[in-house]
N, CA and C of each residue as an Amber inpcrd file, in Angstrom:
protein
   381
   0.8470000  -1.1690000   0.0000000   0.0000000   0.0000000   0.0000000
   0.8940000   1.2340000   0.0000000   0.6300000   2.1870000  -0.8400000
   1.4310000   3.4000000  -0.8890000   0.8590000   4.4280000   0.0760000
   1.7540000   5.2920000   0.5540000   1.3410000   6.3370000   1.4710000
   0.5870000   7.4070000   0.7110000  -0.4520000   7.9660000   1.3240000
  -1.1810000   9.0460000   0.6660000  -0.2700000  10.2460000   0.4660000
  -0.4080000  10.9210000  -0.6470000   0.3650000  12.1110000  -0.9050000
  -0.4410000  13.3120000  -0.4660000   0.1690000  14.1560000   0.3440000
  -0.5240000  15.3300000   0.8320000   0.3860000  16.5290000   0.6810000
  -0.2120000  17.6720000   0.6090000   0.4920000  18.9220000   0.4580000
   0.2980000  19.7320000   1.7340000   1.3730000  20.2880000   2.3320000
   1.2110000  21.0510000   3.5670000   0.2160000  22.2000000   3.4290000
   0.0660000  22.7380000   2.2390000  -0.8650000  23.8420000   2.0400000
  -2.3200000  23.4190000   2.2210000  -2.5960000  22.0940000   2.2370000
  -3.9590000  21.6200000   2.4610000  -4.3950000  21.8800000   3.8920000
  -3.4340000  22.1250000   4.7780000  -3.7290000  22.3370000   6.1830000
  -3.6410000  23.8150000   6.5010000  -4.4290000  24.2360000   7.4600000
  -4.4040000  25.6290000   7.8640000  -3.5560000  25.7360000   9.1230000
  -2.2630000  26.0600000   8.9920000  -1.4350000  26.1770000  10.1920000
  -1.9880000  27.2540000  11.1170000  -1.8960000  26.9960000  12.4030000
  -2.3290000  27.9620000  13.3920000  -1.1370000  28.3660000  14.2290000
  -1.3390000  29.3020000  15.0970000  -0.2730000  29.7120000  16.0080000
   0.1280000  28.5330000  16.8930000  -0.8280000  27.6510000  17.2120000
  -0.5700000  26.5510000  18.1270000   0.0560000  25.3360000  17.4530000
  -0.0950000  25.1900000  16.1730000   0.4050000  24.0090000  15.4730000
   0.8970000  24.4420000  14.0990000   2.1430000  24.1470000  13.7820000
   2.6800000  24.5790000  12.5020000   3.3850000  23.4080000  11.8050000
   3.6580000  23.6010000  10.5320000   4.3400000  22.5880000   9.7400000
   5.7800000  22.4560000  10.2170000   6.2990000  21.2330000  10.1930000
   7.6550000  20.9270000  10.6370000   8.3590000  20.2190000   9.4920000
   9.5030000  20.7040000   9.0280000  10.2020000  20.0710000   7.9040000
  10.6560000  18.6380000   8.2200000  10.5280000  17.7550000   7.2540000
  10.9270000  16.3590000   7.4310000  12.3930000  16.2410000   7.8340000
  13.2430000  17.0830000   7.2990000  14.6740000  17.0220000   7.6210000
  14.9150000  17.2060000   9.1190000  14.1590000  18.0970000   9.7520000
  14.3050000  18.3060000  11.1940000  13.8060000  17.1040000  11.9790000
  12.7510000  16.4630000  11.4980000  12.2160000  15.2880000  12.1840000
  13.1710000  14.1100000  12.0630000  13.7330000  13.8970000  10.8750000
  14.6840000  12.7890000  10.7250000  15.9290000  13.0460000  11.5640000
  16.3410000  14.2850000  11.6880000  17.4810000  14.6020000  12.5550000
  17.1250000  14.3540000  14.0220000  15.9200000  14.7250000  14.4230000
  15.4760000  14.5690000  15.8130000  15.3850000  13.1060000  16.2290000
  15.1120000  12.2130000  15.2730000  14.9530000  10.7840000  15.5700000
  16.1270000   9.9450000  15.0600000  17.1810000  10.6120000  14.6390000
  18.3430000   9.9200000  14.0520000  17.8870000   8.9870000  12.9310000
  17.1100000   9.5700000  11.9940000  16.5660000   8.8550000  10.8400000
  15.6190000   7.7130000  11.2500000  14.7570000   8.0200000  12.2100000
  13.7530000   7.0690000  12.7170000  14.4060000   5.7810000  13.2230000
  15.4630000   5.9500000  13.9820000  16.1870000   4.8290000  14.5730000
  15.2810000   4.1000000  15.5690000  15.2500000   2.7730000  15.4720000
  14.3880000   1.9600000  16.3370000  14.6760000   2.1490000  17.8190000
  15.8890000   2.5670000  18.1850000  16.1990000   2.7600000  19.6050000
  15.4200000   3.9340000  20.2070000  14.8430000   4.7850000  19.3500000
  14.0780000   5.9350000  19.8170000  12.5740000   5.6560000  19.8700000
  12.1380000   4.4320000  19.5440000  10.7150000   4.0920000  19.6090000
  10.2810000   4.0090000  21.0670000   9.2270000   4.7600000  21.4010000
   8.6950000   4.7480000  22.7690000   7.2700000   4.2160000  22.8270000
   6.7150000   3.9100000  21.6540000   5.3610000   3.3810000  21.6190000
   4.9450000   3.0620000  20.2020000   3.7960000   2.4110000  20.0850000
   3.2490000   2.0590000  18.7720000   1.7410000   1.9380000  18.9100000
   1.0650000   2.2020000  17.7950000  -0.3890000   2.0990000  17.8010000
  -0.9030000   1.9230000  16.3980000  -2.1980000   2.1520000  16.2150000
  -2.8220000   1.9970000  14.9120000  -2.2530000   2.9450000  13.8750000
  -1.8090000   4.1080000  14.3090000  -1.2490000   5.1040000  13.3940000
   0.1650000   4.7050000  12.9660000   0.9370000   4.1870000  13.8950000
   2.3240000   3.8030000  13.6080000   3.1850000   3.9460000  14.8420000
   4.4960000   3.9840000  14.6430000   5.4340000   4.1090000  15.7540000
   5.4730000   5.5300000  16.2850000   5.7930000   5.6250000  17.5780000
   6.0190000   6.9160000  18.2250000   7.4710000   6.9370000  18.6730000
   8.1680000   7.9910000  18.3060000   9.5900000   8.1390000  18.5860000
   9.8230000   9.2860000  19.5560000  10.8110000   9.1180000  20.4210000
  11.2740000  10.2140000  21.2560000  12.3070000  10.9660000  20.4310000
  12.2200000  12.2830000  20.4360000  13.1660000  13.0810000  19.6730000
  13.5020000  14.3770000  20.3770000  14.5670000  15.0100000  19.9250000
  14.9910000  16.3110000  20.4500000  14.9820000  17.3200000  19.3120000
  14.3810000  18.4740000  19.5690000  14.3680000  19.5540000  18.5860000
  15.0220000  20.7870000  19.2140000  15.0730000  21.8430000  18.4650000
  15.6340000  23.1110000  18.9450000  17.0510000  22.9220000  19.4900000
  17.8660000  22.1980000  18.7230000  19.2480000  21.9770000  19.1280000
  19.3840000  21.1150000  20.3670000  18.4170000  20.2370000  20.6040000
  18.4520000  19.3420000  21.7540000  17.7710000  19.9070000  22.9880000
  17.2080000  21.1050000  22.8990000  16.5960000  21.7630000  24.0490000
  15.1820000  21.2820000  24.3520000  14.4770000  20.7470000  23.3450000
  13.0790000  20.3810000  23.5230000  12.8630000  18.9110000  23.1980000
  12.3310000  18.1540000  24.1650000  11.9670000  16.7660000  23.9270000
  10.5600000  16.7180000  23.3440000  10.3880000  15.8790000  22.3280000
   9.0890000  15.7280000  21.6760000   8.7990000  14.2620000  21.4300000
   7.5200000  13.9550000  21.2310000   7.0790000  12.6290000  20.8110000
   6.6310000  12.7720000  19.3620000   7.1620000  11.9210000  18.4880000
   6.9380000  12.0220000  17.0530000   6.2010000  10.7820000  16.5800000
   4.9590000  10.9700000  16.1380000   4.1110000   9.8640000  15.6900000
   4.1320000   9.8260000  14.1670000   4.6080000   8.7150000  13.6080000
   4.7900000   8.5760000  12.1620000   3.8190000   7.5430000  11.5950000
   3.0390000   7.9590000  10.5840000   2.1100000   7.0360000   9.9400000
   2.8890000   5.9030000   9.2910000   2.4730000   4.6740000   9.5760000
   3.1360000   3.5230000   8.9660000   2.4080000   3.1090000   7.7010000
   3.1460000   2.5550000   6.7510000   2.4830000   2.0400000   5.5450000
   1.4670000   0.9660000   5.9410000   0.3170000   0.9940000   5.3260000
  -0.7150000   0.0050000   5.6230000  -1.5240000   0.3350000   6.8630000
  -1.3200000   1.5230000   7.4390000  -2.0690000   1.9170000   8.6200000
  -3.5540000   1.9950000   8.2870000  -4.3780000   1.6680000   9.2800000
  -5.8160000   1.7760000   9.0720000  -6.2610000   3.2380000   9.0760000
  -5.4120000   4.1110000   9.5560000  -5.7200000   5.5350000   9.5280000
  -5.1200000   6.1380000   8.2680000  -5.7230000   7.1620000   7.7630000
  -5.2320000   7.7510000   6.5310000  -5.2610000   9.2590000   6.5550000
  -5.2920000   9.8210000   5.3660000  -5.1990000  11.2640000   5.1930000
  -6.3240000  12.0090000   5.9170000  -7.5420000  11.4990000   5.8440000
  -8.6680000  12.1820000   6.4780000  -8.4890000  12.2340000   7.9990000
  -8.1260000  11.1130000   8.6090000  -7.9230000  11.0590000  10.0520000
  -6.7750000  11.9430000  10.4800000  -5.7200000  11.9580000   9.6630000
  -4.5470000  12.7870000   9.9260000  -4.9530000  14.2660000   9.9650000
  -5.6710000  14.6960000   8.9540000  -6.1230000  16.0920000   8.8620000
  -7.0460000  16.4380000  10.0250000  -7.9590000  15.5330000  10.3670000
  -8.8870000  15.7570000  11.4760000  -8.1310000  15.8930000  12.7940000
  -7.1270000  15.0480000  12.9990000  -6.3460000  15.1230000  14.2370000
  -5.6270000  16.4600000  14.3410000  -5.0800000  16.9360000  13.2430000
  -4.4150000  18.2430000  13.2510000  -5.4110000  19.3480000  13.5700000
  -6.5540000  19.3320000  12.8950000  -7.5550000  20.3800000  13.1060000
  -8.0820000  20.3960000  14.5340000  -8.3640000  19.2200000  15.0790000
  -8.9400000  19.1480000  16.4210000  -7.9030000  19.4220000  17.5070000
  -6.7760000  18.7180000  17.4470000  -5.8130000  18.8100000  18.5380000
  -5.0180000  20.0990000  18.5500000  -4.9070000  20.7730000  17.4120000
  -4.1940000  22.0440000  17.4210000  -5.0100000  23.1300000  18.1270000
  -6.3010000  22.8970000  18.2970000  -7.1680000  23.8540000  18.9930000
  -7.3950000  23.4850000  20.4580000  -7.0030000  22.2810000  20.8420000
  -7.2680000  21.7750000  22.1820000  -6.0470000  21.9550000  23.0760000
  -6.2160000  22.6610000  24.1780000  -5.1420000  22.8490000  25.1440000
  -5.6980000  22.6250000  26.5430000  -5.0470000  21.7480000  27.2840000
  -5.4320000  21.4790000  28.6680000  -4.1990000  20.9910000  29.4000000
  -4.0420000  21.3980000  30.6290000  -2.8270000  21.0430000  31.3690000
  -2.6840000  19.5430000  31.6200000  -3.7710000  18.7890000  31.5010000
  -3.7130000  17.3480000  31.7230000  -3.6580000  16.5400000  30.4280000
  -3.5830000  17.2080000  29.2910000  -3.5240000  16.5230000  28.0010000
  -2.2470000  16.9070000  27.2610000  -1.6690000  15.9430000  26.5940000
  -0.4880000  16.2260000  25.7880000  -0.9200000  17.0660000  24.5860000
  -0.0810000  18.0240000  24.2010000  -0.4440000  18.9520000  23.1260000
   0.2110000  18.5690000  21.8020000  -0.5620000  18.6930000  20.7340000
  -0.0280000  18.5850000  19.3890000   0.6240000  19.9290000  19.0820000
   1.9180000  19.9110000  18.7370000   2.6110000  21.1820000  18.5320000
   3.0280000  21.4150000  17.0830000   3.2150000  20.3280000  16.3160000
   3.6230000  20.4650000  14.9190000   3.1700000  19.2480000  14.1290000
   3.2290000  19.3820000  12.8190000   2.9390000  18.2520000  11.9430000
   3.8720000  18.3270000  10.7460000   3.9850000  17.2210000  10.0200000
   4.8060000  17.1750000   8.8270000   4.0770000  16.3820000   7.7590000
   3.9800000  16.9740000   6.5890000   3.4840000  16.2910000   5.4030000
   4.5300000  16.5850000   4.3430000   5.3930000  15.6060000   4.0880000
   6.5150000  15.8550000   3.2000000   7.0160000  14.5260000   2.6470000
   7.2750000  14.4810000   1.3680000   7.8410000  13.2920000   0.7130000
   7.0750000  12.0220000   1.0510000   5.7430000  12.1150000   1.0580000
   4.9040000  10.9520000   1.3250000   4.7590000  10.6010000   2.7900000
   5.3720000  11.3580000   3.6710000   5.2770000  11.1030000   5.1150000
   4.1450000  11.9080000   5.7210000   3.4860000  11.3410000   6.7180000
   2.5100000  12.0510000   7.5300000   2.9110000  11.8310000   8.9860000
   3.3100000  12.9160000   9.6550000   3.9070000  12.8290000  10.9830000
   3.2840000  13.8830000  11.8880000   3.0160000  13.5020000  13.1350000
   2.5030000  14.4140000  14.1480000   3.5420000  14.5510000  15.2550000
   3.7440000  15.7650000  15.7470000   4.7390000  16.0330000  16.7840000
   4.0180000  16.5840000  18.0100000   4.2020000  15.8970000  19.1430000
   3.5400000  16.2390000  20.3980000   4.5570000  16.6270000  21.4520000
   4.0700000  17.3130000  22.4980000   4.8900000  17.4950000  23.6820000
   5.2570000  16.1080000  24.2040000   6.4510000  15.9700000  24.7430000
   6.9040000  14.6890000  25.2930000   6.4350000  14.5540000  26.7360000
   5.9100000  13.3770000  27.0790000   5.4940000  13.0860000  28.4470000
   6.5870000  12.2510000  29.1090000   7.3130000  12.8510000  30.0150000
   8.4980000  12.2280000  30.6130000   8.2050000  10.9390000  31.3760000
   7.0480000  10.8340000  31.9830000   6.7680000   9.6720000  32.8230000
   5.7690000   8.7120000  32.2120000   5.6150000   8.7510000  30.8990000
   4.7260000   7.8290000  30.2250000   3.3010000   8.3560000  30.1440000
   2.4580000   7.5550000  29.5620000   1.0710000   7.9540000  29.3530000
   0.2120000   7.5900000  30.5590000  -0.9670000   8.1720000  30.6280000
  -1.9230000   7.8170000  31.6700000  -2.2570000   6.3340000  31.5800000
  -2.3980000   5.8410000  30.3750000  -2.6840000   4.4060000  30.1670000
  -1.5960000   3.5370000  30.8010000  -0.3400000   3.9360000  30.6350000
   0.7700000   3.1840000  31.2360000   0.6370000   3.1320000  32.7510000
   0.2440000   4.2260000  33.3680000   0.1230000   4.2690000  34.8270000
  -1.0940000   3.5090000  35.3220000  -2.1290000   3.4290000  34.4920000
  -3.3300000   2.7160000  34.9080000  -3.2190000   1.2110000  34.7320000
  -2.4970000   0.7740000  33.6860000  -2.5200000  -0.6450000  33.3420000
  -1.1940000  -1.3670000  33.4650000  -0.1110000  -0.6680000  33.7280000
   1.1920000  -1.3260000  33.8700000   1.6700000  -1.1640000  35.3090000
   2.0560000  -2.2390000  35.9430000   2.4210000  -2.1990000  37.3580000
   3.8370000  -1.6770000  37.5900000   4.6610000  -1.5450000  36.5760000
   6.0340000  -1.0730000  36.7710000   6.1020000   0.4300000  37.0420000
   5.0520000   1.1700000  36.7650000   5.0410000   2.6010000  36.9920000
   4.4640000   2.9270000  38.3510000   4.9270000   4.0290000  38.9600000
   4.3990000   4.3990000  40.2880000   2.9470000   4.8170000  40.2040000
   2.2480000   4.6950000  41.3320000   0.8530000   5.1360000  41.3860000
   0.7800000   6.6380000  41.2070000  -0.3260000   7.0860000  40.6790000
  -0.5440000   8.5200000  40.5240000  -1.0000000   9.0910000  41.8520000
  -0.5530000  10.3280000  42.1910000  -0.9760000  10.9240000  43.4710000
  -2.4630000  11.2830000  43.4250000
């Protein structure tokens, strides 16, 4: 299955979420090195990365070939999450549509996801 081709101009960048060049994402993940994978889901792998010269940790979600999610879901996630801000939710901060890639960039959660704390016993209890 080939990846959907999308143009960054199809999206309306906002102050809260802007386009991120693929070159910066590949640099942040050391070319999507498997050692940087911190999770996986229906969309694809999630990588830990550093941007802004190593000053900012981010979580980078990359659409995998054959994913059940596609261009429409990708666009909807950008539109919805770029407008949603809450101190208890991870924020979508950037996206990338370049060279057949569809990638979402989120704030990094240092201690894992809420799901990890609820269902995995290796993590400490939440206060």
